[in-house]
Structure formats: structure tokens, C-alpha cells
C-alpha positions in Angstrom: 326.4 75.6 3.6 325.9 76.9 7.2 323.5 76.0 9.2 322.3 76.4 12.8 322.7 73.6 15.5 321.0 73.1 18.8 322.3 70.5 21.1 319.6 70.1 24.2 320.8 68.5 27.7 319.6 67.7 30.7 321.4 70.6 32.3 322.1 73.0 29.5 320.9 73.9 25.6 323.6 74.7 23.1 323.8 76.2 19.8 326.1 77.7 17.4 326.0 78.6 12.9 328.0 75.6 12.1 329.9 75.4 8.4 328.8 72.0 7.4 331.6 71.0 5.2 334.1 71.6 7.7 332.4 70.8 10.7 333.8 74.2 12.2 331.7 76.3 14.2 331.6 79.9 12.4 330.2 82.0 15.3 330.5 81.5 19.7 328.6 78.8 21.2 325.3 80.1 23.0 324.2 78.0 26.3 320.7 78.2 28.3 320.2 76.3 31.3 318.0 73.7 30.6 314.5 74.8 32.4 312.6 72.7 35.2 310.4 70.8 34.8 312.0 70.4 31.4 308.5 70.4 29.6 308.0 71.1 25.8 306.4 74.6 25.7 309.6 76.2 27.9 312.2 73.9 26.1 310.7 75.4 22.6 310.9 78.8 24.3 314.9 78.4 24.9 315.5 77.1 21.9 313.7 80.1 20.4 315.7 82.5 22.2 319.0 80.7 21.5 318.2 81.2 17.0 317.4 84.8 18.1 320.5 85.8 19.9 322.1 84.7 16.9 319.6 86.8 14.7 319.4 83.5 12.6 316.4 82.8 10.2 317.8 79.3 8.1 317.7 76.0 9.2 318.1 74.2 11.8 318.9 71.0 13.4 318.4 69.8 16.8 319.6 67.0 18.7 317.0 65.8 21.9 317.7 63.5 24.9 315.4 60.6 23.6 314.0 58.9 21.6 312.4 61.1 18.0 311.0 59.1 15.7 309.4 60.8 12.1 308.8 63.9 13.9 307.5 62.1 16.9 308.8 62.1 20.4 308.4 58.7 21.9 310.8 58.8 25.1 312.9 61.6 26.6 313.8 60.0 30.2 315.9 63.2 31.1 313.6 65.3 31.0 309.9 65.9 31.8 309.1 62.5 30.3 305.1 61.9 30.5 304.7 65.8 28.7 307.2 64.9 25.7 305.9 61.5 24.6 303.8 61.6 21.7 304.6 65.3 20.1 305.5 66.6 17.4 308.6 68.0 18.2 309.8 69.1 14.5 306.5 71.2 14.3 306.9 72.6 18.0 310.2 73.8 17.4 309.5 75.0 14.2 306.1 76.8 15.2 308.5 78.5 18.2 311.4 79.6 16.0 309.8 80.5 12.9 312.6 78.4 10.9 312.1 75.1 9.4 313.5 72.9 12.0 314.7 69.1 12.0 314.9 67.2 15.0 317.0 63.7 15.8 318.4 61.6 19.1 321.6 64.1 20.7 323.6 60.6 20.2 322.6 59.9 16.7 323.7 64.0 15.9 326.7 63.7 18.2 327.7 60.6 16.1 326.7 61.9 12.7 329.1 64.8 12.9 332.0 62.3 14.6 331.7 59.7 11.5 331.2 62.5 8.6 334.1 65.0 9.9 335.8 63.6 13.0 337.3 61.0 15.0 335.4 58.7 12.6 335.9 59.5 9.0 337.6 57.1 7.4 336.4 54.3 9.7 333.3 53.3 8.1 333.7 49.8 7.8 332.5 47.5 11.1 330.6 48.5 14.0 331.4 51.9 15.4 329.6 53.1 19.2 329.3 56.8 19.4 328.8 57.5 23.3 328.0 60.7 24.8 328.5 61.2 28.8 327.1 63.9 30.6 323.9 64.2 32.4 322.9 60.8 31.1 324.7 58.2 28.5 324.0 58.7 24.7 324.1 55.9 22.1 324.6 55.5 18.3 325.9 52.6 16.6 326.9 53.0 12.8 327.8 49.6 10.7 329.7 50.0 8.2 328.8 53.6 8.2 325.1 53.5 8.6 323.5 54.6 11.3 321.1 52.5 13.5 319.1 55.6 15.1 317.4 55.6 18.5 320.0 53.4 20.1 319.4 53.6 24.0 322.0 51.8 25.3 322.4 54.0 28.3 318.9 52.3 29.8 320.2 49.0 29.3 320.2 47.4 32.9 323.4 47.2 34.7 323.7 45.9 38.5 319.8 46.4 38.9 319.8 50.2 37.4 319.9 52.0 34.6 323.6 52.0 32.9 323.7 55.7 33.2 322.9 55.7 36.5 326.2 54.0 37.2 328.5 55.6 34.7 327.1 58.7 33.3 329.8 61.5 34.0 327.3 63.4 36.1 328.0 60.3 38.6 331.4 61.2 39.1 330.8 65.0 40.2 327.5 63.7 42.3 329.4 61.1 43.9 332.7 63.0 43.7 334.4 59.8 42.8 338.2 59.9 41.9 339.0 59.4 37.4 340.2 56.3 39.1 336.8 55.3 40.8 334.7 56.8 38.1 336.8 55.1 35.6 336.0 51.4 36.7 332.3 52.6 36.9 332.7 52.9 32.9 334.6 50.0 32.4 332.3 47.9 34.1 329.6 49.7 32.0 331.8 49.4 29.0 332.6 45.7 29.0 328.9 44.6 29.3 328.3 46.6 25.6 331.3 45.2 24.3 329.5 41.6 25.4 326.7 42.3 24.0 327.5 43.7 20.0 331.7 43.8 19.9 331.8 47.3 18.1 335.7 48.2 16.0 335.9 51.3 17.3 334.0 52.8 20.6 333.9 56.8 20.4 333.5 58.7 23.4 331.5 62.3 23.4 330.3 64.8 25.7 331.9 67.2 28.2 333.7 64.5 29.7 336.1 63.6 26.5 338.2 66.9 26.9 339.2 65.0 30.3 339.9 61.8 28.0 343.3 60.7 29.2 342.1 61.4 32.8 340.2 57.9 32.3 341.8 55.8 29.9 344.4 54.1 31.5 341.2 52.4 33.8 339.8 51.3 30.5 340.1 47.6 29.9 338.6 46.4 26.6 339.0 45.3 23.5 337.8 47.5 21.2 339.6 50.4 20.0 338.5 53.7 22.2 339.2 57.2 21.7 338.0 60.6 21.9 335.5 62.5 20.0 337.6 65.1 18.1 334.7 67.2 18.1 334.1 66.9 21.6 331.5 68.2 23.2 330.0 70.1 20.1 329.8 67.2 18.4 325.9 67.2 18.8 325.7 70.5 17.6 327.5 70.0 14.5 325.8 66.9 13.6 322.5 68.6 13.9 323.6 71.2 11.6 324.8 68.8 9.3 321.3 67.0 9.1 319.1 69.9 8.9 321.6 71.4 5.9 321.0 67.5 3.8 317.3 67.1 5.1 315.3 70.5 5.0 
């Protein structure tokens, strides 16, 4: 079965048609810059633009960088947060696109893709942590294969700041850090997270996952840590899977 997947990020909104059985993108991925300010109506307009680009008329799944409970946004820290809180995001995007839309947390959608078809497949026993490193840090926890939704470990306090302000991938670019310097920041964060939940496996996603070999040597944690199989496409794939299964 095919569905359309969308991944909303702080800098870009990406979409593609997905084979939900294999996780394969059956179209080229298309990206649109995230509007500034990133308020609900402009974001909905861009999601609709993505759907029209592919002339898509079926089910749409969307990964959103914030807390979504029963279709309602509770937090969207890396967007225009105040305007998002209380929005029924499924209704907003359905109206804008003319398609049935299901929205979940972006790290949750990436984690679903990796656990079903990617790096976490067959690793259902124990605790698996999915981290997406980009503008912020997204996190998803799976316990014996079951998702605990909307875990915001990017907003843990680390040395007086949100952890993502210390260790997100964007920090490397903004501060012009070397891989060793940024790897040290990430390692500090991972050691803190490990002291809280002691995961068996950590899967690293986001755009920086394609450079995993550049920073793996600077990570000193007990948990096994591996890159996402679907790299920066995991959020698109997981969102499409959820749409196919729930709409």
C-alpha cells in the first residue's frame, strides 16, 4: 500500500510517496523551506503545496516537531509555539490539502519507520531510543516494541539549557565545531540520557546520521548505538505508515 509522508522540520518541510510495505520512496523527495514565522496557516499552505506537487489525493501522514495528543498540539517549541498550542492539526491539514491527514510527533514517526522496517527491526525486546538530530533533538522510546509517544528528551535541562541547545546537529554548524568538539557535546547529552533510562539500543536519525562515522568515535556510552537505516527519510516513511494504518 502507498501513502504520502510529510516531515515538518524547523528549516524544511519534506514529502514523498511511500511504499508502506517496504519503506521505499516511490517518488523523489520534494522539499520546501519552512515559512518564517512558522505559524499554522503558512505551514498548512506549504503541506498542501507538497501534496499538489505530487498530484496526490489519498492518505497523508505527517511528522510534526512537537507534542500531538489526540490531534491537538500541546507544544511546538521550534516553530511559532504560541500560535500552535490548542490547534486541531489533523483538521487543519485535512482542510488545507483536501486529503485525510494523520499527524504525529516527528521523532515518533521516524522511530516507527526504523522499528518496523529499519535499524530497529527485530530488536523489539528491551528499550530502544530513537533520536533525530537536526534543528532540535527529537526522541522516541520503544519498550518491548511499544511506543511511548511524545517523549521530549530534547528539552531535558543540560548545563542550564535545553539539551538541544547543547547537542542538536545545528549547534555544530552554528558554532563551527569540529566533529570531535560536537561529538563531545553529543556524548555528554547521551551519557545523561543513558543515566535516566538505560536503553539497550540508540538509533541516530536526522540529516547528520549520514555522517555517523565522523562522530561515532567520540561517543562513550554503554548502549549500542547505530545510524538509522532510512537516514533523514525515516520521518517521511513512518508518517506514511501511520496514515496507511489509521486513516
